[in-house]
KOLTOR-152616 format. One record per residue (C-alpha): residue in three letters; x, y, z. Coordinates in steps of 0.25 Angstrom, whole numbers, padded with zeros to 4 digits, always signed. Layout:
<atoms>
ALAXYZ
...
</atoms>
This chain:
<atoms>
UNK+0176+0085+0136
UNK+0177+0071+0134
UNK+0166+0061+0137
UNK+0162+0048+0132
UNK+0149+0039+0136
UNK+0136+0033+0131
UNK+0126+0038+0123
UNK+0113+0034+0131
UNK+0099+0033+0123
UNK+0087+0037+0131
UNK+0074+0029+0128
UNK+0065+0041+0130
UNK+0072+0045+0119
UNK+0073+0033+0110
UNK+0060+0026+0112
UNK+0051+0038+0105
UNK+0061+0036+0094
UNK+0060+0022+0093
UNK+0044+0023+0093
UNK+0043+0032+0082
UNK+0056+0029+0073
UNK+0058+0014+0076
UNK+0049+0009+0065
UNK+0044+0015+0051
UNK+0030+0007+0053
UNK+0023+0008+0067
UNK+0017-0006+0063
UNK+0030-0013+0064
UNK+0029-0013+0080
UNK+0020-0026+0077
UNK+0031-0033+0069
UNK+0042-0028+0081
UNK+0033-0034+0092
UNK+0029-0048+0084
UNK+0044-0049+0081
UNK+0047-0047+0095
UNK+0037-0058+0100
UNK+0042-0066+0088
UNK+0056-0065+0094
UNK+0051-0068+0107
UNK+0045-0082+0103
UNK+0057-0085+0095
UNK+0066-0083+0107
UNK+0059-0092+0115
UNK+0057-0103+0106
UNK+0072-0102+0104
UNK+0075-0105+0119
UNK+0066-0115+0119
UNK+0073-0122+0106
UNK+0087-0119+0112
UNK+0083-0126+0126
UNK+0083-0113+0133
UNK+0069-0115+0139
UNK+0058-0125+0138
UNK+0049-0123+0126
UNK+0032-0126+0126
UNK+0021-0130+0116
UNK+0017-0116+0116
UNK+0013-0110+0103
UNK+0021-0097+0101
UNK+0013-0085+0096
UNK+0013-0069+0094
UNK+0000-0063+0097
UNK-0005-0048+0094
UNK-0017-0044+0102
UNK-0024-0031+0095
UNK-0033-0024+0107
UNK-0038-0012+0100
UNK-0047-0010+0112
UNK-0037-0008+0122
UNK-0028-0002+0111
UNK-0017-0014+0114
UNK-0008-0022+0104
UNK-0001-0034+0111
UNK+0009-0043+0107
UNK+0011-0056+0113
UNK+0021-0068+0111
UNK+0024-0080+0119
UNK+0040-0079+0117
UNK+0051-0077+0126
UNK+0047-0067+0134
UNK+0054-0058+0144
UNK+0060-0056+0157
UNK+0060-0042+0165
UNK+0075-0041+0162
UNK+0073-0044+0147
UNK+0061-0034+0146
UNK+0072-0023+0151
UNK+0082-0028+0142
UNK+0075-0029+0130
UNK+0062-0019+0131
UNK+0069-0009+0140
UNK+0083-0008+0133
UNK+0078-0003+0117
UNK+0085-0010+0107
UNK+0090-0022+0115
UNK+0085-0033+0107
UNK+0081-0046+0115
UNK+0082-0054+0100
UNK+0097-0049+0099
UNK+0099-0053+0115
UNK+0093-0066+0112
UNK+0100-0069+0100
UNK+0114-0066+0107
UNK+0110-0074+0120
UNK+0108-0087+0111
UNK+0117-0084+0101
UNK+0123-0098+0103
UNK+0111-0106+0100
UNK+0109-0111+0087
UNK+0099-0103+0078
UNK+0096-0093+0090
UNK+0093-0081+0083
UNK+0084-0087+0072
UNK+0070-0080+0071
UNK+0073-0069+0081
UNK+0067-0057+0074
UNK+0072-0045+0083
UNK+0086-0037+0086
UNK+0084-0024+0089
UNK+0075-0023+0101
UNK+0067-0011+0096
UNK+0056-0018+0091
UNK+0048-0019+0104
UNK+0048-0003+0105
UNK+0040+0000+0092
UNK+0027-0004+0100
UNK+0029+0009+0105
UNK+0027+0015+0091
UNK+0012+0012+0094
UNK+0010+0010+0109
UNK+0010+0020+0120
UNK+0013+0009+0130
UNK+0018-0005+0127
UNK+0019-0017+0138
UNK+0027-0030+0139
UNK+0022-0041+0146
UNK+0032-0053+0145
UNK+0036-0065+0152
UNK+0050-0073+0149
UNK+0052-0087+0146
UNK+0060-0089+0158
UNK+0055-0097+0170
UNK+0051-0089+0181
UNK+0051-0075+0173
UNK+0040-0065+0177
UNK+0032-0058+0167
UNK+0036-0043+0164
UNK+0027-0031+0160
UNK+0035-0020+0152
UNK+0028-0007+0150
UNK+0031+0006+0142
UNK+0024+0018+0137
UNK+0035+0020+0126
UNK+0044+0029+0134
UNK+0057+0027+0141
UNK+0048+0021+0152
UNK+0042+0007+0156
UNK+0037-0002+0166
UNK+0041-0016+0170
UNK+0032-0024+0179
UNK+0027-0040+0179
UNK+0020-0043+0168
UNK+0007-0052+0166
UNK+0012-0063+0155
UNK+0011-0077+0162
UNK+0016-0084+0149
UNK+0030-0083+0142
UNK+0029-0072+0130
UNK+0028-0056+0129
UNK+0016-0048+0128
UNK+0019-0034+0122
UNK+0007-0024+0123
UNK+0005-0010+0115
UNK-0005+0000+0119
UNK-0006+0006+0105
UNK-0007+0022+0103
UNK-0020+0028+0099
UNK-0012+0033+0087
UNK-0008+0019+0084
UNK-0022+0013+0085
UNK-0020+0005+0072
UNK-0012-0005+0077
UNK-0025-0010+0085
UNK-0032-0014+0073
UNK-0030-0028+0074
UNK-0030-0030+0058
UNK-0020-0019+0057
UNK-0011-0027+0067
UNK-0014-0041+0061
UNK-0009-0034+0047
UNK+0003-0028+0053
UNK+0006-0042+0060
UNK+0004-0050+0048
UNK+0014-0040+0039
UNK+0027-0040+0049
UNK+0024-0053+0056
UNK+0017-0062+0046
UNK+0028-0073+0045
UNK+0034-0071+0059
UNK+0038-0085+0065
UNK+0027-0086+0077
UNK+0012-0085+0075
UNK+0007-0072+0077
UNK-0008-0069+0081
UNK-0015-0054+0080
UNK-0028-0056+0090
UNK-0038-0044+0090
UNK-0042-0046+0105
UNK-0053-0036+0104
UNK-0060-0046+0094
UNK-0071-0055+0099
UNK-0068-0070+0097
UNK-0077-0078+0088
UNK-0082-0092+0092
UNK-0079-0096+0078
UNK-0066-0089+0076
UNK-0055-0094+0067
UNK-0042-0100+0075
UNK-0032-0088+0076
UNK-0021-0088+0067
UNK-0007-0082+0067
UNK-0006-0069+0057
UNK+0008-0075+0053
UNK+0014-0087+0045
UNK+0026-0092+0055
UNK+0032-0100+0044
UNK+0033-0092+0032
UNK+0036-0099+0018
UNK+0050-0092+0016
UNK+0055-0099+0028
UNK+0053-0113+0022
UNK+0062-0121+0014
UNK+0060-0118-0001
UNK+0058-0133-0003
UNK+0047-0133+0006
UNK+0038-0124+0000
UNK+0028-0125-0011
UNK+0025-0116-0023
UNK+0010-0115-0017
UNK+0017-0111-0004
UNK+0025-0100-0010
UNK+0013-0095-0019
UNK+0005-0095-0006
UNK+0015-0088+0001
UNK+0015-0078-0009
UNK+0000-0075-0010
UNK-0002-0073+0004
UNK+0011-0065+0006
UNK+0010-0056-0005
UNK-0006-0057-0007
UNK-0003-0060-0021
UNK-0011-0070-0026
UNK-0005-0072-0040
UNK+0006-0081-0038
UNK+0021-0078-0040
UNK+0030-0083-0050
UNK+0040-0089-0042
UNK+0048-0086-0030
UNK+0062-0088-0022
UNK+0062-0094-0009
UNK+0074-0089-0002
UNK+0080-0097+0009
UNK+0094-0093+0014
UNK+0101-0095+0028
UNK+0114-0091+0024
UNK+0123-0081+0024
UNK+0110-0075+0028
UNK+0095-0079+0032
UNK+0085-0076+0020
UNK+0072-0083+0017
UNK+0061-0077+0009
UNK+0052-0080-0004
UNK+0053-0071-0016
UNK+0041-0071-0025
UNK+0042-0068-0041
UNK+0026-0061-0043
UNK+0021-0059-0056
UNK+0027-0044-0057
UNK+0020-0034-0064
UNK+0026-0028-0077
UNK+0030-0015-0074
UNK+0041-0014-0063
UNK+0035-0002-0056
UNK+0022-0010-0054
UNK+0029-0022-0049
UNK+0029-0023-0033
UNK+0035-0033-0026
UNK+0035-0037-0010
UNK+0047-0042-0004
UNK+0044-0044+0011
UNK+0054-0044+0021
UNK+0055-0051+0033
UNK+0065-0053+0045
UNK+0064-0066+0053
UNK+0048-0067+0048
UNK+0048-0053+0052
UNK+0043-0043+0042
UNK+0052-0033+0039
UNK+0049-0025+0026
UNK+0042-0025+0011
UNK+0053-0025+0001
UNK+0067-0021+0009
UNK+0075-0015-0004
UNK+0088-0017+0007
UNK+0086-0032+0006
UNK+0077-0036-0006
UNK+0085-0031-0019
UNK+0076-0021-0026
UNK+0071-0030-0038
UNK+0065-0040-0029
UNK+0056-0029-0023
UNK+0048-0034-0036
UNK+0045-0048-0030
UNK+0038-0052-0018
UNK+0044-0061-0007
UNK+0047-0062+0007
UNK+0061-0062+0013
UNK+0066-0066+0027
UNK+0080-0062+0031
UNK+0082-0063+0047
UNK+0097-0057+0044
UNK+0092-0045+0039
UNK+0099-0033+0046
UNK+0087-0024+0049
UNK+0086-0012+0057
UNK+0081-0008+0069
UNK+0067-0007+0065
UNK+0068-0019+0056
UNK+0062-0013+0046
UNK+0073-0009+0037
UNK+0086-0015+0034
UNK+0100-0012+0036
UNK+0106-0011+0022
UNK+0120-0019+0023
UNK+0127-0030+0016
UNK+0119-0041+0022
UNK+0107-0036+0016
UNK+0113-0035+0003
UNK+0118-0049+0003
UNK+0103-0053+0005
UNK+0098-0046-0007
UNK+0109-0051-0015
UNK+0105-0065-0011
UNK+0090-0063-0014
UNK+0095-0057-0029
UNK+0103-0070-0031
UNK+0092-0078-0028
UNK+0081-0071-0036
UNK+0091-0074-0047
UNK+0093-0087-0044
UNK+0079-0090-0045
UNK+0078-0083-0060
UNK+0090-0089-0065
UNK+0084-0104-0060
UNK+0070-0102-0066
UNK+0076-0099-0080
UNK+0085-0109-0080
UNK+0076-0120-0075
UNK+0062-0115-0078
UNK+0064-0106-0089
UNK+0048-0106-0096
UNK+0043-0101-0080
UNK+0055-0091-0081
UNK+0049-0086-0093
UNK+0035-0085-0088
UNK+0039-0077-0076
UNK+0047-0067-0084
UNK+0037-0058-0087
UNK+0032-0056-0073
UNK+0047-0055-0067
UNK+0055-0049-0078
UNK+0053-0035-0072
UNK+0058-0040-0059
UNK+0070-0046-0066
UNK+0074-0035-0075
UNK+0073-0025-0064
UNK+0082-0035-0056
UNK+0092-0036-0065
UNK+0094-0019-0066
UNK+0093-0018-0050
UNK+0103-0029-0047
UNK+0113-0033-0056
UNK+0118-0045-0047
UNK+0103-0050-0052
UNK+0106-0047-0067
UNK+0119-0054-0066
UNK+0111-0067-0060
UNK+0100-0067-0070
UNK+0104-0061-0083
UNK+0105-0074-0090
UNK+0090-0077-0087
UNK+0084-0063-0090
UNK+0073-0066-0101
UNK+0067-0057-0111
UNK+0053-0061-0116
UNK+0052-0059-0130
UNK+0040-0054-0140
UNK+0038-0069-0143
UNK+0035-0072-0128
UNK+0048-0079-0127
UNK+0059-0077-0115
UNK+0073-0076-0118
UNK+0086-0073-0112
UNK+0093-0061-0119
UNK+0104-0072-0124
UNK+0091-0080-0130
UNK+0085-0068-0136
UNK+0099-0063-0142
UNK+0104-0078-0146
UNK+0116-0076-0137
UNK+0123-0084-0128
UNK+0126-0069-0120
UNK+0121-0058-0126
UNK+0131-0050-0118
UNK+0143-0057-0124
UNK+0138-0056-0139
UNK+0146-0048-0149
UNK+0134-0043-0157
UNK+0124-0035-0151
UNK+0112-0042-0149
UNK+0099-0033-0150
UNK+0086-0037-0142
UNK+0073-0031-0147
UNK+0062-0028-0135
UNK+0047-0024-0135
UNK+0044-0014-0124
UNK+0029-0014-0126
UNK+0024-0027-0134
UNK+0011-0020-0137
UNK+0015-0006-0141
UNK+0025-0014-0150
UNK+0018-0025-0155
UNK+0019-0022-0169
UNK+0035-0021-0167
UNK+0033-0035-0160
UNK+0026-0041-0171
UNK+0036-0036-0182
UNK+0046-0043-0173
UNK+0039-0056-0172
UNK+0034-0057-0187
UNK+0050-0055-0191
UNK+0055-0064-0181
UNK+0061-0055-0172
UNK+0063-0055-0157
UNK+0061-0046-0146
UNK+0060-0045-0130
UNK+0048-0038-0123
UNK+0055-0028-0112
UNK+0041-0022-0110
UNK+0042-0016-0095
UNK+0046-0003-0090
UNK+0058-0008-0083
UNK+0063-0013-0097
UNK+0069+0000-0103
UNK+0078-0002-0090
UNK+0081-0016-0093
UNK+0086-0016-0106
UNK+0096-0006-0104
UNK+0101-0015-0092
UNK+0101-0027-0100
UNK+0108-0020-0112
UNK+0120-0015-0101
UNK+0122-0030-0097
UNK+0122-0035-0111
UNK+0129-0026-0120
UNK+0127-0033-0133
UNK+0112-0035-0132
UNK+0104-0022-0136
UNK+0089-0021-0133
UNK+0081-0013-0144
UNK+0065-0010-0143
UNK+0057-0017-0153
UNK+0055-0004-0159
UNK+0067+0003-0158
UNK+0075-0004-0171
UNK+0064-0009-0178
UNK+0070-0006-0191
UNK+0082-0015-0189
UNK+0075-0026-0181
UNK+0065-0028-0192
UNK+0074-0024-0205
UNK+0070-0029-0218
UNK+0078-0031-0231
UNK+0070-0020-0238
UNK+0075-0006-0244
UNK+0072+0005-0236
UNK+0078+0016-0245
UNK+0070+0026-0254
UNK+0062+0030-0242
UNK+0068+0043-0239
UNK+0057+0051-0244
UNK+0046+0044-0238
UNK+0053+0045-0223
UNK+0054+0060-0225
UNK+0039+0059-0229
UNK+0036+0053-0216
UNK+0044+0062-0207
UNK+0036+0075-0214
UNK+0024+0068-0211
UNK+0027+0064-0197
UNK+0034+0076-0194
UNK+0041+0072-0183
UNK+0055+0077-0181
UNK+0058+0065-0170
UNK+0053+0053-0179
UNK+0063+0047-0188
UNK+0059+0040-0200
UNK+0066+0028-0207
UNK+0063+0019-0218
UNK+0066+0003-0216
UNK+0063-0010-0222
UNK+0057-0018-0211
UNK+0055-0032-0212
UNK+0040-0032-0212
UNK+0032-0024-0221
UNK+0020-0024-0212
UNK+0023-0010-0206
UNK+0025+0003-0213
UNK+0032+0008-0202
UNK+0038+0006-0189
UNK+0043+0017-0176
UNK+0057+0014-0172
UNK+0060+0018-0158
UNK+0074+0022-0153
UNK+0078+0013-0143
UNK+0087+0022-0133
UNK+0074+0033-0134
UNK+0063+0022-0130
UNK+0072+0018-0118
UNK+0075+0031-0114
UNK+0059+0035-0113
UNK+0057+0021-0107
UNK+0066+0023-0096
UNK+0061+0037-0093
UNK+0047+0032-0093
UNK+0052+0022-0082
UNK+0058+0032-0073
UNK+0050+0045-0076
UNK+0035+0039-0080
UNK+0028+0035-0093
UNK+0029+0050-0098
UNK+0044+0052-0095
UNK+0048+0044-0108
UNK+0042+0056-0117
UNK+0055+0064-0113
UNK+0061+0056-0124
UNK+0057+0057-0138
UNK+0054+0043-0145
UNK+0064+0045-0156
UNK+0056+0035-0164
UNK+0059+0032-0179
UNK+0049+0028-0189
UNK+0052+0016-0197
UNK+0045+0017-0211
UNK+0044+0001-0217
UNK+0049+0000-0231
UNK+0045-0014-0230
UNK+0031-0009-0229
UNK+0021-0007-0241
UNK+0016+0007-0236
UNK+0029+0013-0235
UNK+0034+0008-0248
UNK+0022+0014-0255
UNK+0023+0027-0247
UNK+0037+0029-0251
UNK+0033+0030-0265
UNK+0020+0039-0264
UNK+0019+0053-0265
UNK+0017+0062-0253
UNK+0001+0063-0250
UNK-0008+0066-0238
UNK-0011+0049-0238
UNK+0004+0047-0237
UNK+0005+0057-0225
UNK-0005+0051-0219
UNK+0000+0037-0220
UNK+0014+0043-0215
UNK+0006+0047-0202
UNK-0001+0034-0201
UNK+0012+0024-0203
UNK+0019+0032-0193
UNK+0007+0031-0182
UNK+0006+0017-0186
UNK+0020+0015-0182
UNK+0018+0022-0169
UNK+0006+0014-0165
UNK+0014+0001-0168
UNK+0025+0006-0160
UNK+0015+0011-0148
UNK+0019+0024-0150
UNK+0006+0031-0156
UNK+0003+0042-0149
UNK-0012+0042-0143
UNK-0013+0056-0148
UNK-0013+0053-0162
UNK-0018+0039-0161
UNK-0033+0044-0164
UNK-0027+0051-0176
UNK-0020+0038-0180
UNK-0033+0030-0179
UNK-0042+0040-0186
UNK-0032+0040-0197
UNK-0032+0024-0199
UNK-0047+0025-0199
UNK-0047+0035-0210
UNK-0037+0026-0218
UNK-0045+0014-0216
UNK-0058+0022-0222
UNK-0049+0025-0234
UNK-0045+0012-0236
UNK-0060+0007-0236
UNK-0065+0017-0246
UNK-0053+0015-0255
UNK-0059+0000-0256
UNK-0072-0002-0265
UNK-0079-0014-0256
UNK-0084-0026-0265
UNK-0098-0025-0260
UNK-0105-0012-0253
UNK-0109-0015-0238
UNK-0124-0018-0239
UNK-0132-0012-0228
</atoms>
């Protein structure tokens, strides 16, 4: 048998599928119907501009009427309207796009496709997700046209009779199902409309027709802004307008640090504003919000297909009419075109950061505390971003200065220097306060890298700059603060410390440090510390316990206490001093376990008491 033919699709089979699976969120039907109304108005205005029909002074608008009492939701516009033949073509033939047909018909007219939203012709059928009956009452702009009333219960059947409209436009009436009565709540409908249609090009009014009108009621206001800020030229927008738009759109009343206004028409159309808010210190608690629009119609929050992942820490709006949307207008088709948009956005962000660094360095430094998490994360996630901004990456020092790696190491290009340059860093300014003070008092410098992200960022930077080595301020303290004193002759004291402390994992060494202020310091192994930090980052705070600390206790032979202990005999008091010196070093390193903190405090009190008892007062205290 050899048979060929066309595959047919039965509407009675496909309609239930459309009703149930076309959209992930039911409330999107409001967006789709309002978008259709906006298209109808845009088409009519375009015809007037092209001289295809006579215009009027009529004000274009879209009106949504909520009738909870009668379980009806209506969408009314004064757009182009439809004839009976157009209703048959665009409503009865599923997925036949009126927008596509309009664009094709007038493709030779200049800019004929601008601000036409629809493409797929399926949006109208989203109404059946919440309604058990839908009617379309429409009157075309064409002369001598007759109104048409189309009705259907969502099955394969429909009816068409003469309509009741006497003015150009369309009224779509939804008889809401009992299970979907939430869409008869006026405030709910207004909220959804504001979410999806808050920046559509035509005024939208949401009306509660069951509400009694008051005599002193304020004039009705549209729920949308028909001229969003991102459509204006950057030169025409003031700082105050940018800040006001940010506050209103994101309900964030803390001013943004700065922003980027995107305004591109070739090779693709892209407009928008990206705001740099004051980010929280930790990456995991920093949430941004990039709102994606398609011809002023809201599509999605944080669409990762278009927006580079690291940009999701920011807040902003992007409007790209050239996005390749799929049939539900909710998800993006992942293709090379989308990648070009993402690459352009990354470039604009890099350009902005570079411009700030070169022209407004003081402001750039001030912003760094808030934007460094975003910048570091971006560099690790996007090699192109790193390549563009590698020379403007700065590091805050313990002296509150902001330096690039070249400025910090004193090289023109740290990656090209023949000698390895060490960069000491602080991971916790409070816990490592003693180490910071030792560095400062000895004229040494260190950078502050104290976010959870920094353990990964350090390794990333080292891989890019092979002659730069980062070491924790507590990782090689003996080398950083090495003095000229003699550290020989302390072998016996080292063994005594090991005996008293009785910790096989703890190494003990004697070194002469520049300062004699501290009897001992803890030196941590850099690699072990990084492994613990990485494990905590990906496995939680307790995960790092899987890696031992691998610490070394450095006895400071420049300190008088250590010198005296080296020549003293072994006594109970000396054993207590060993324990106390070790715990002082742990305390300074932020590693004193809370379980032994109480014992440490108690012993400190006892030592103070003995110190006071050994001193005869010059004069007795009078009672």
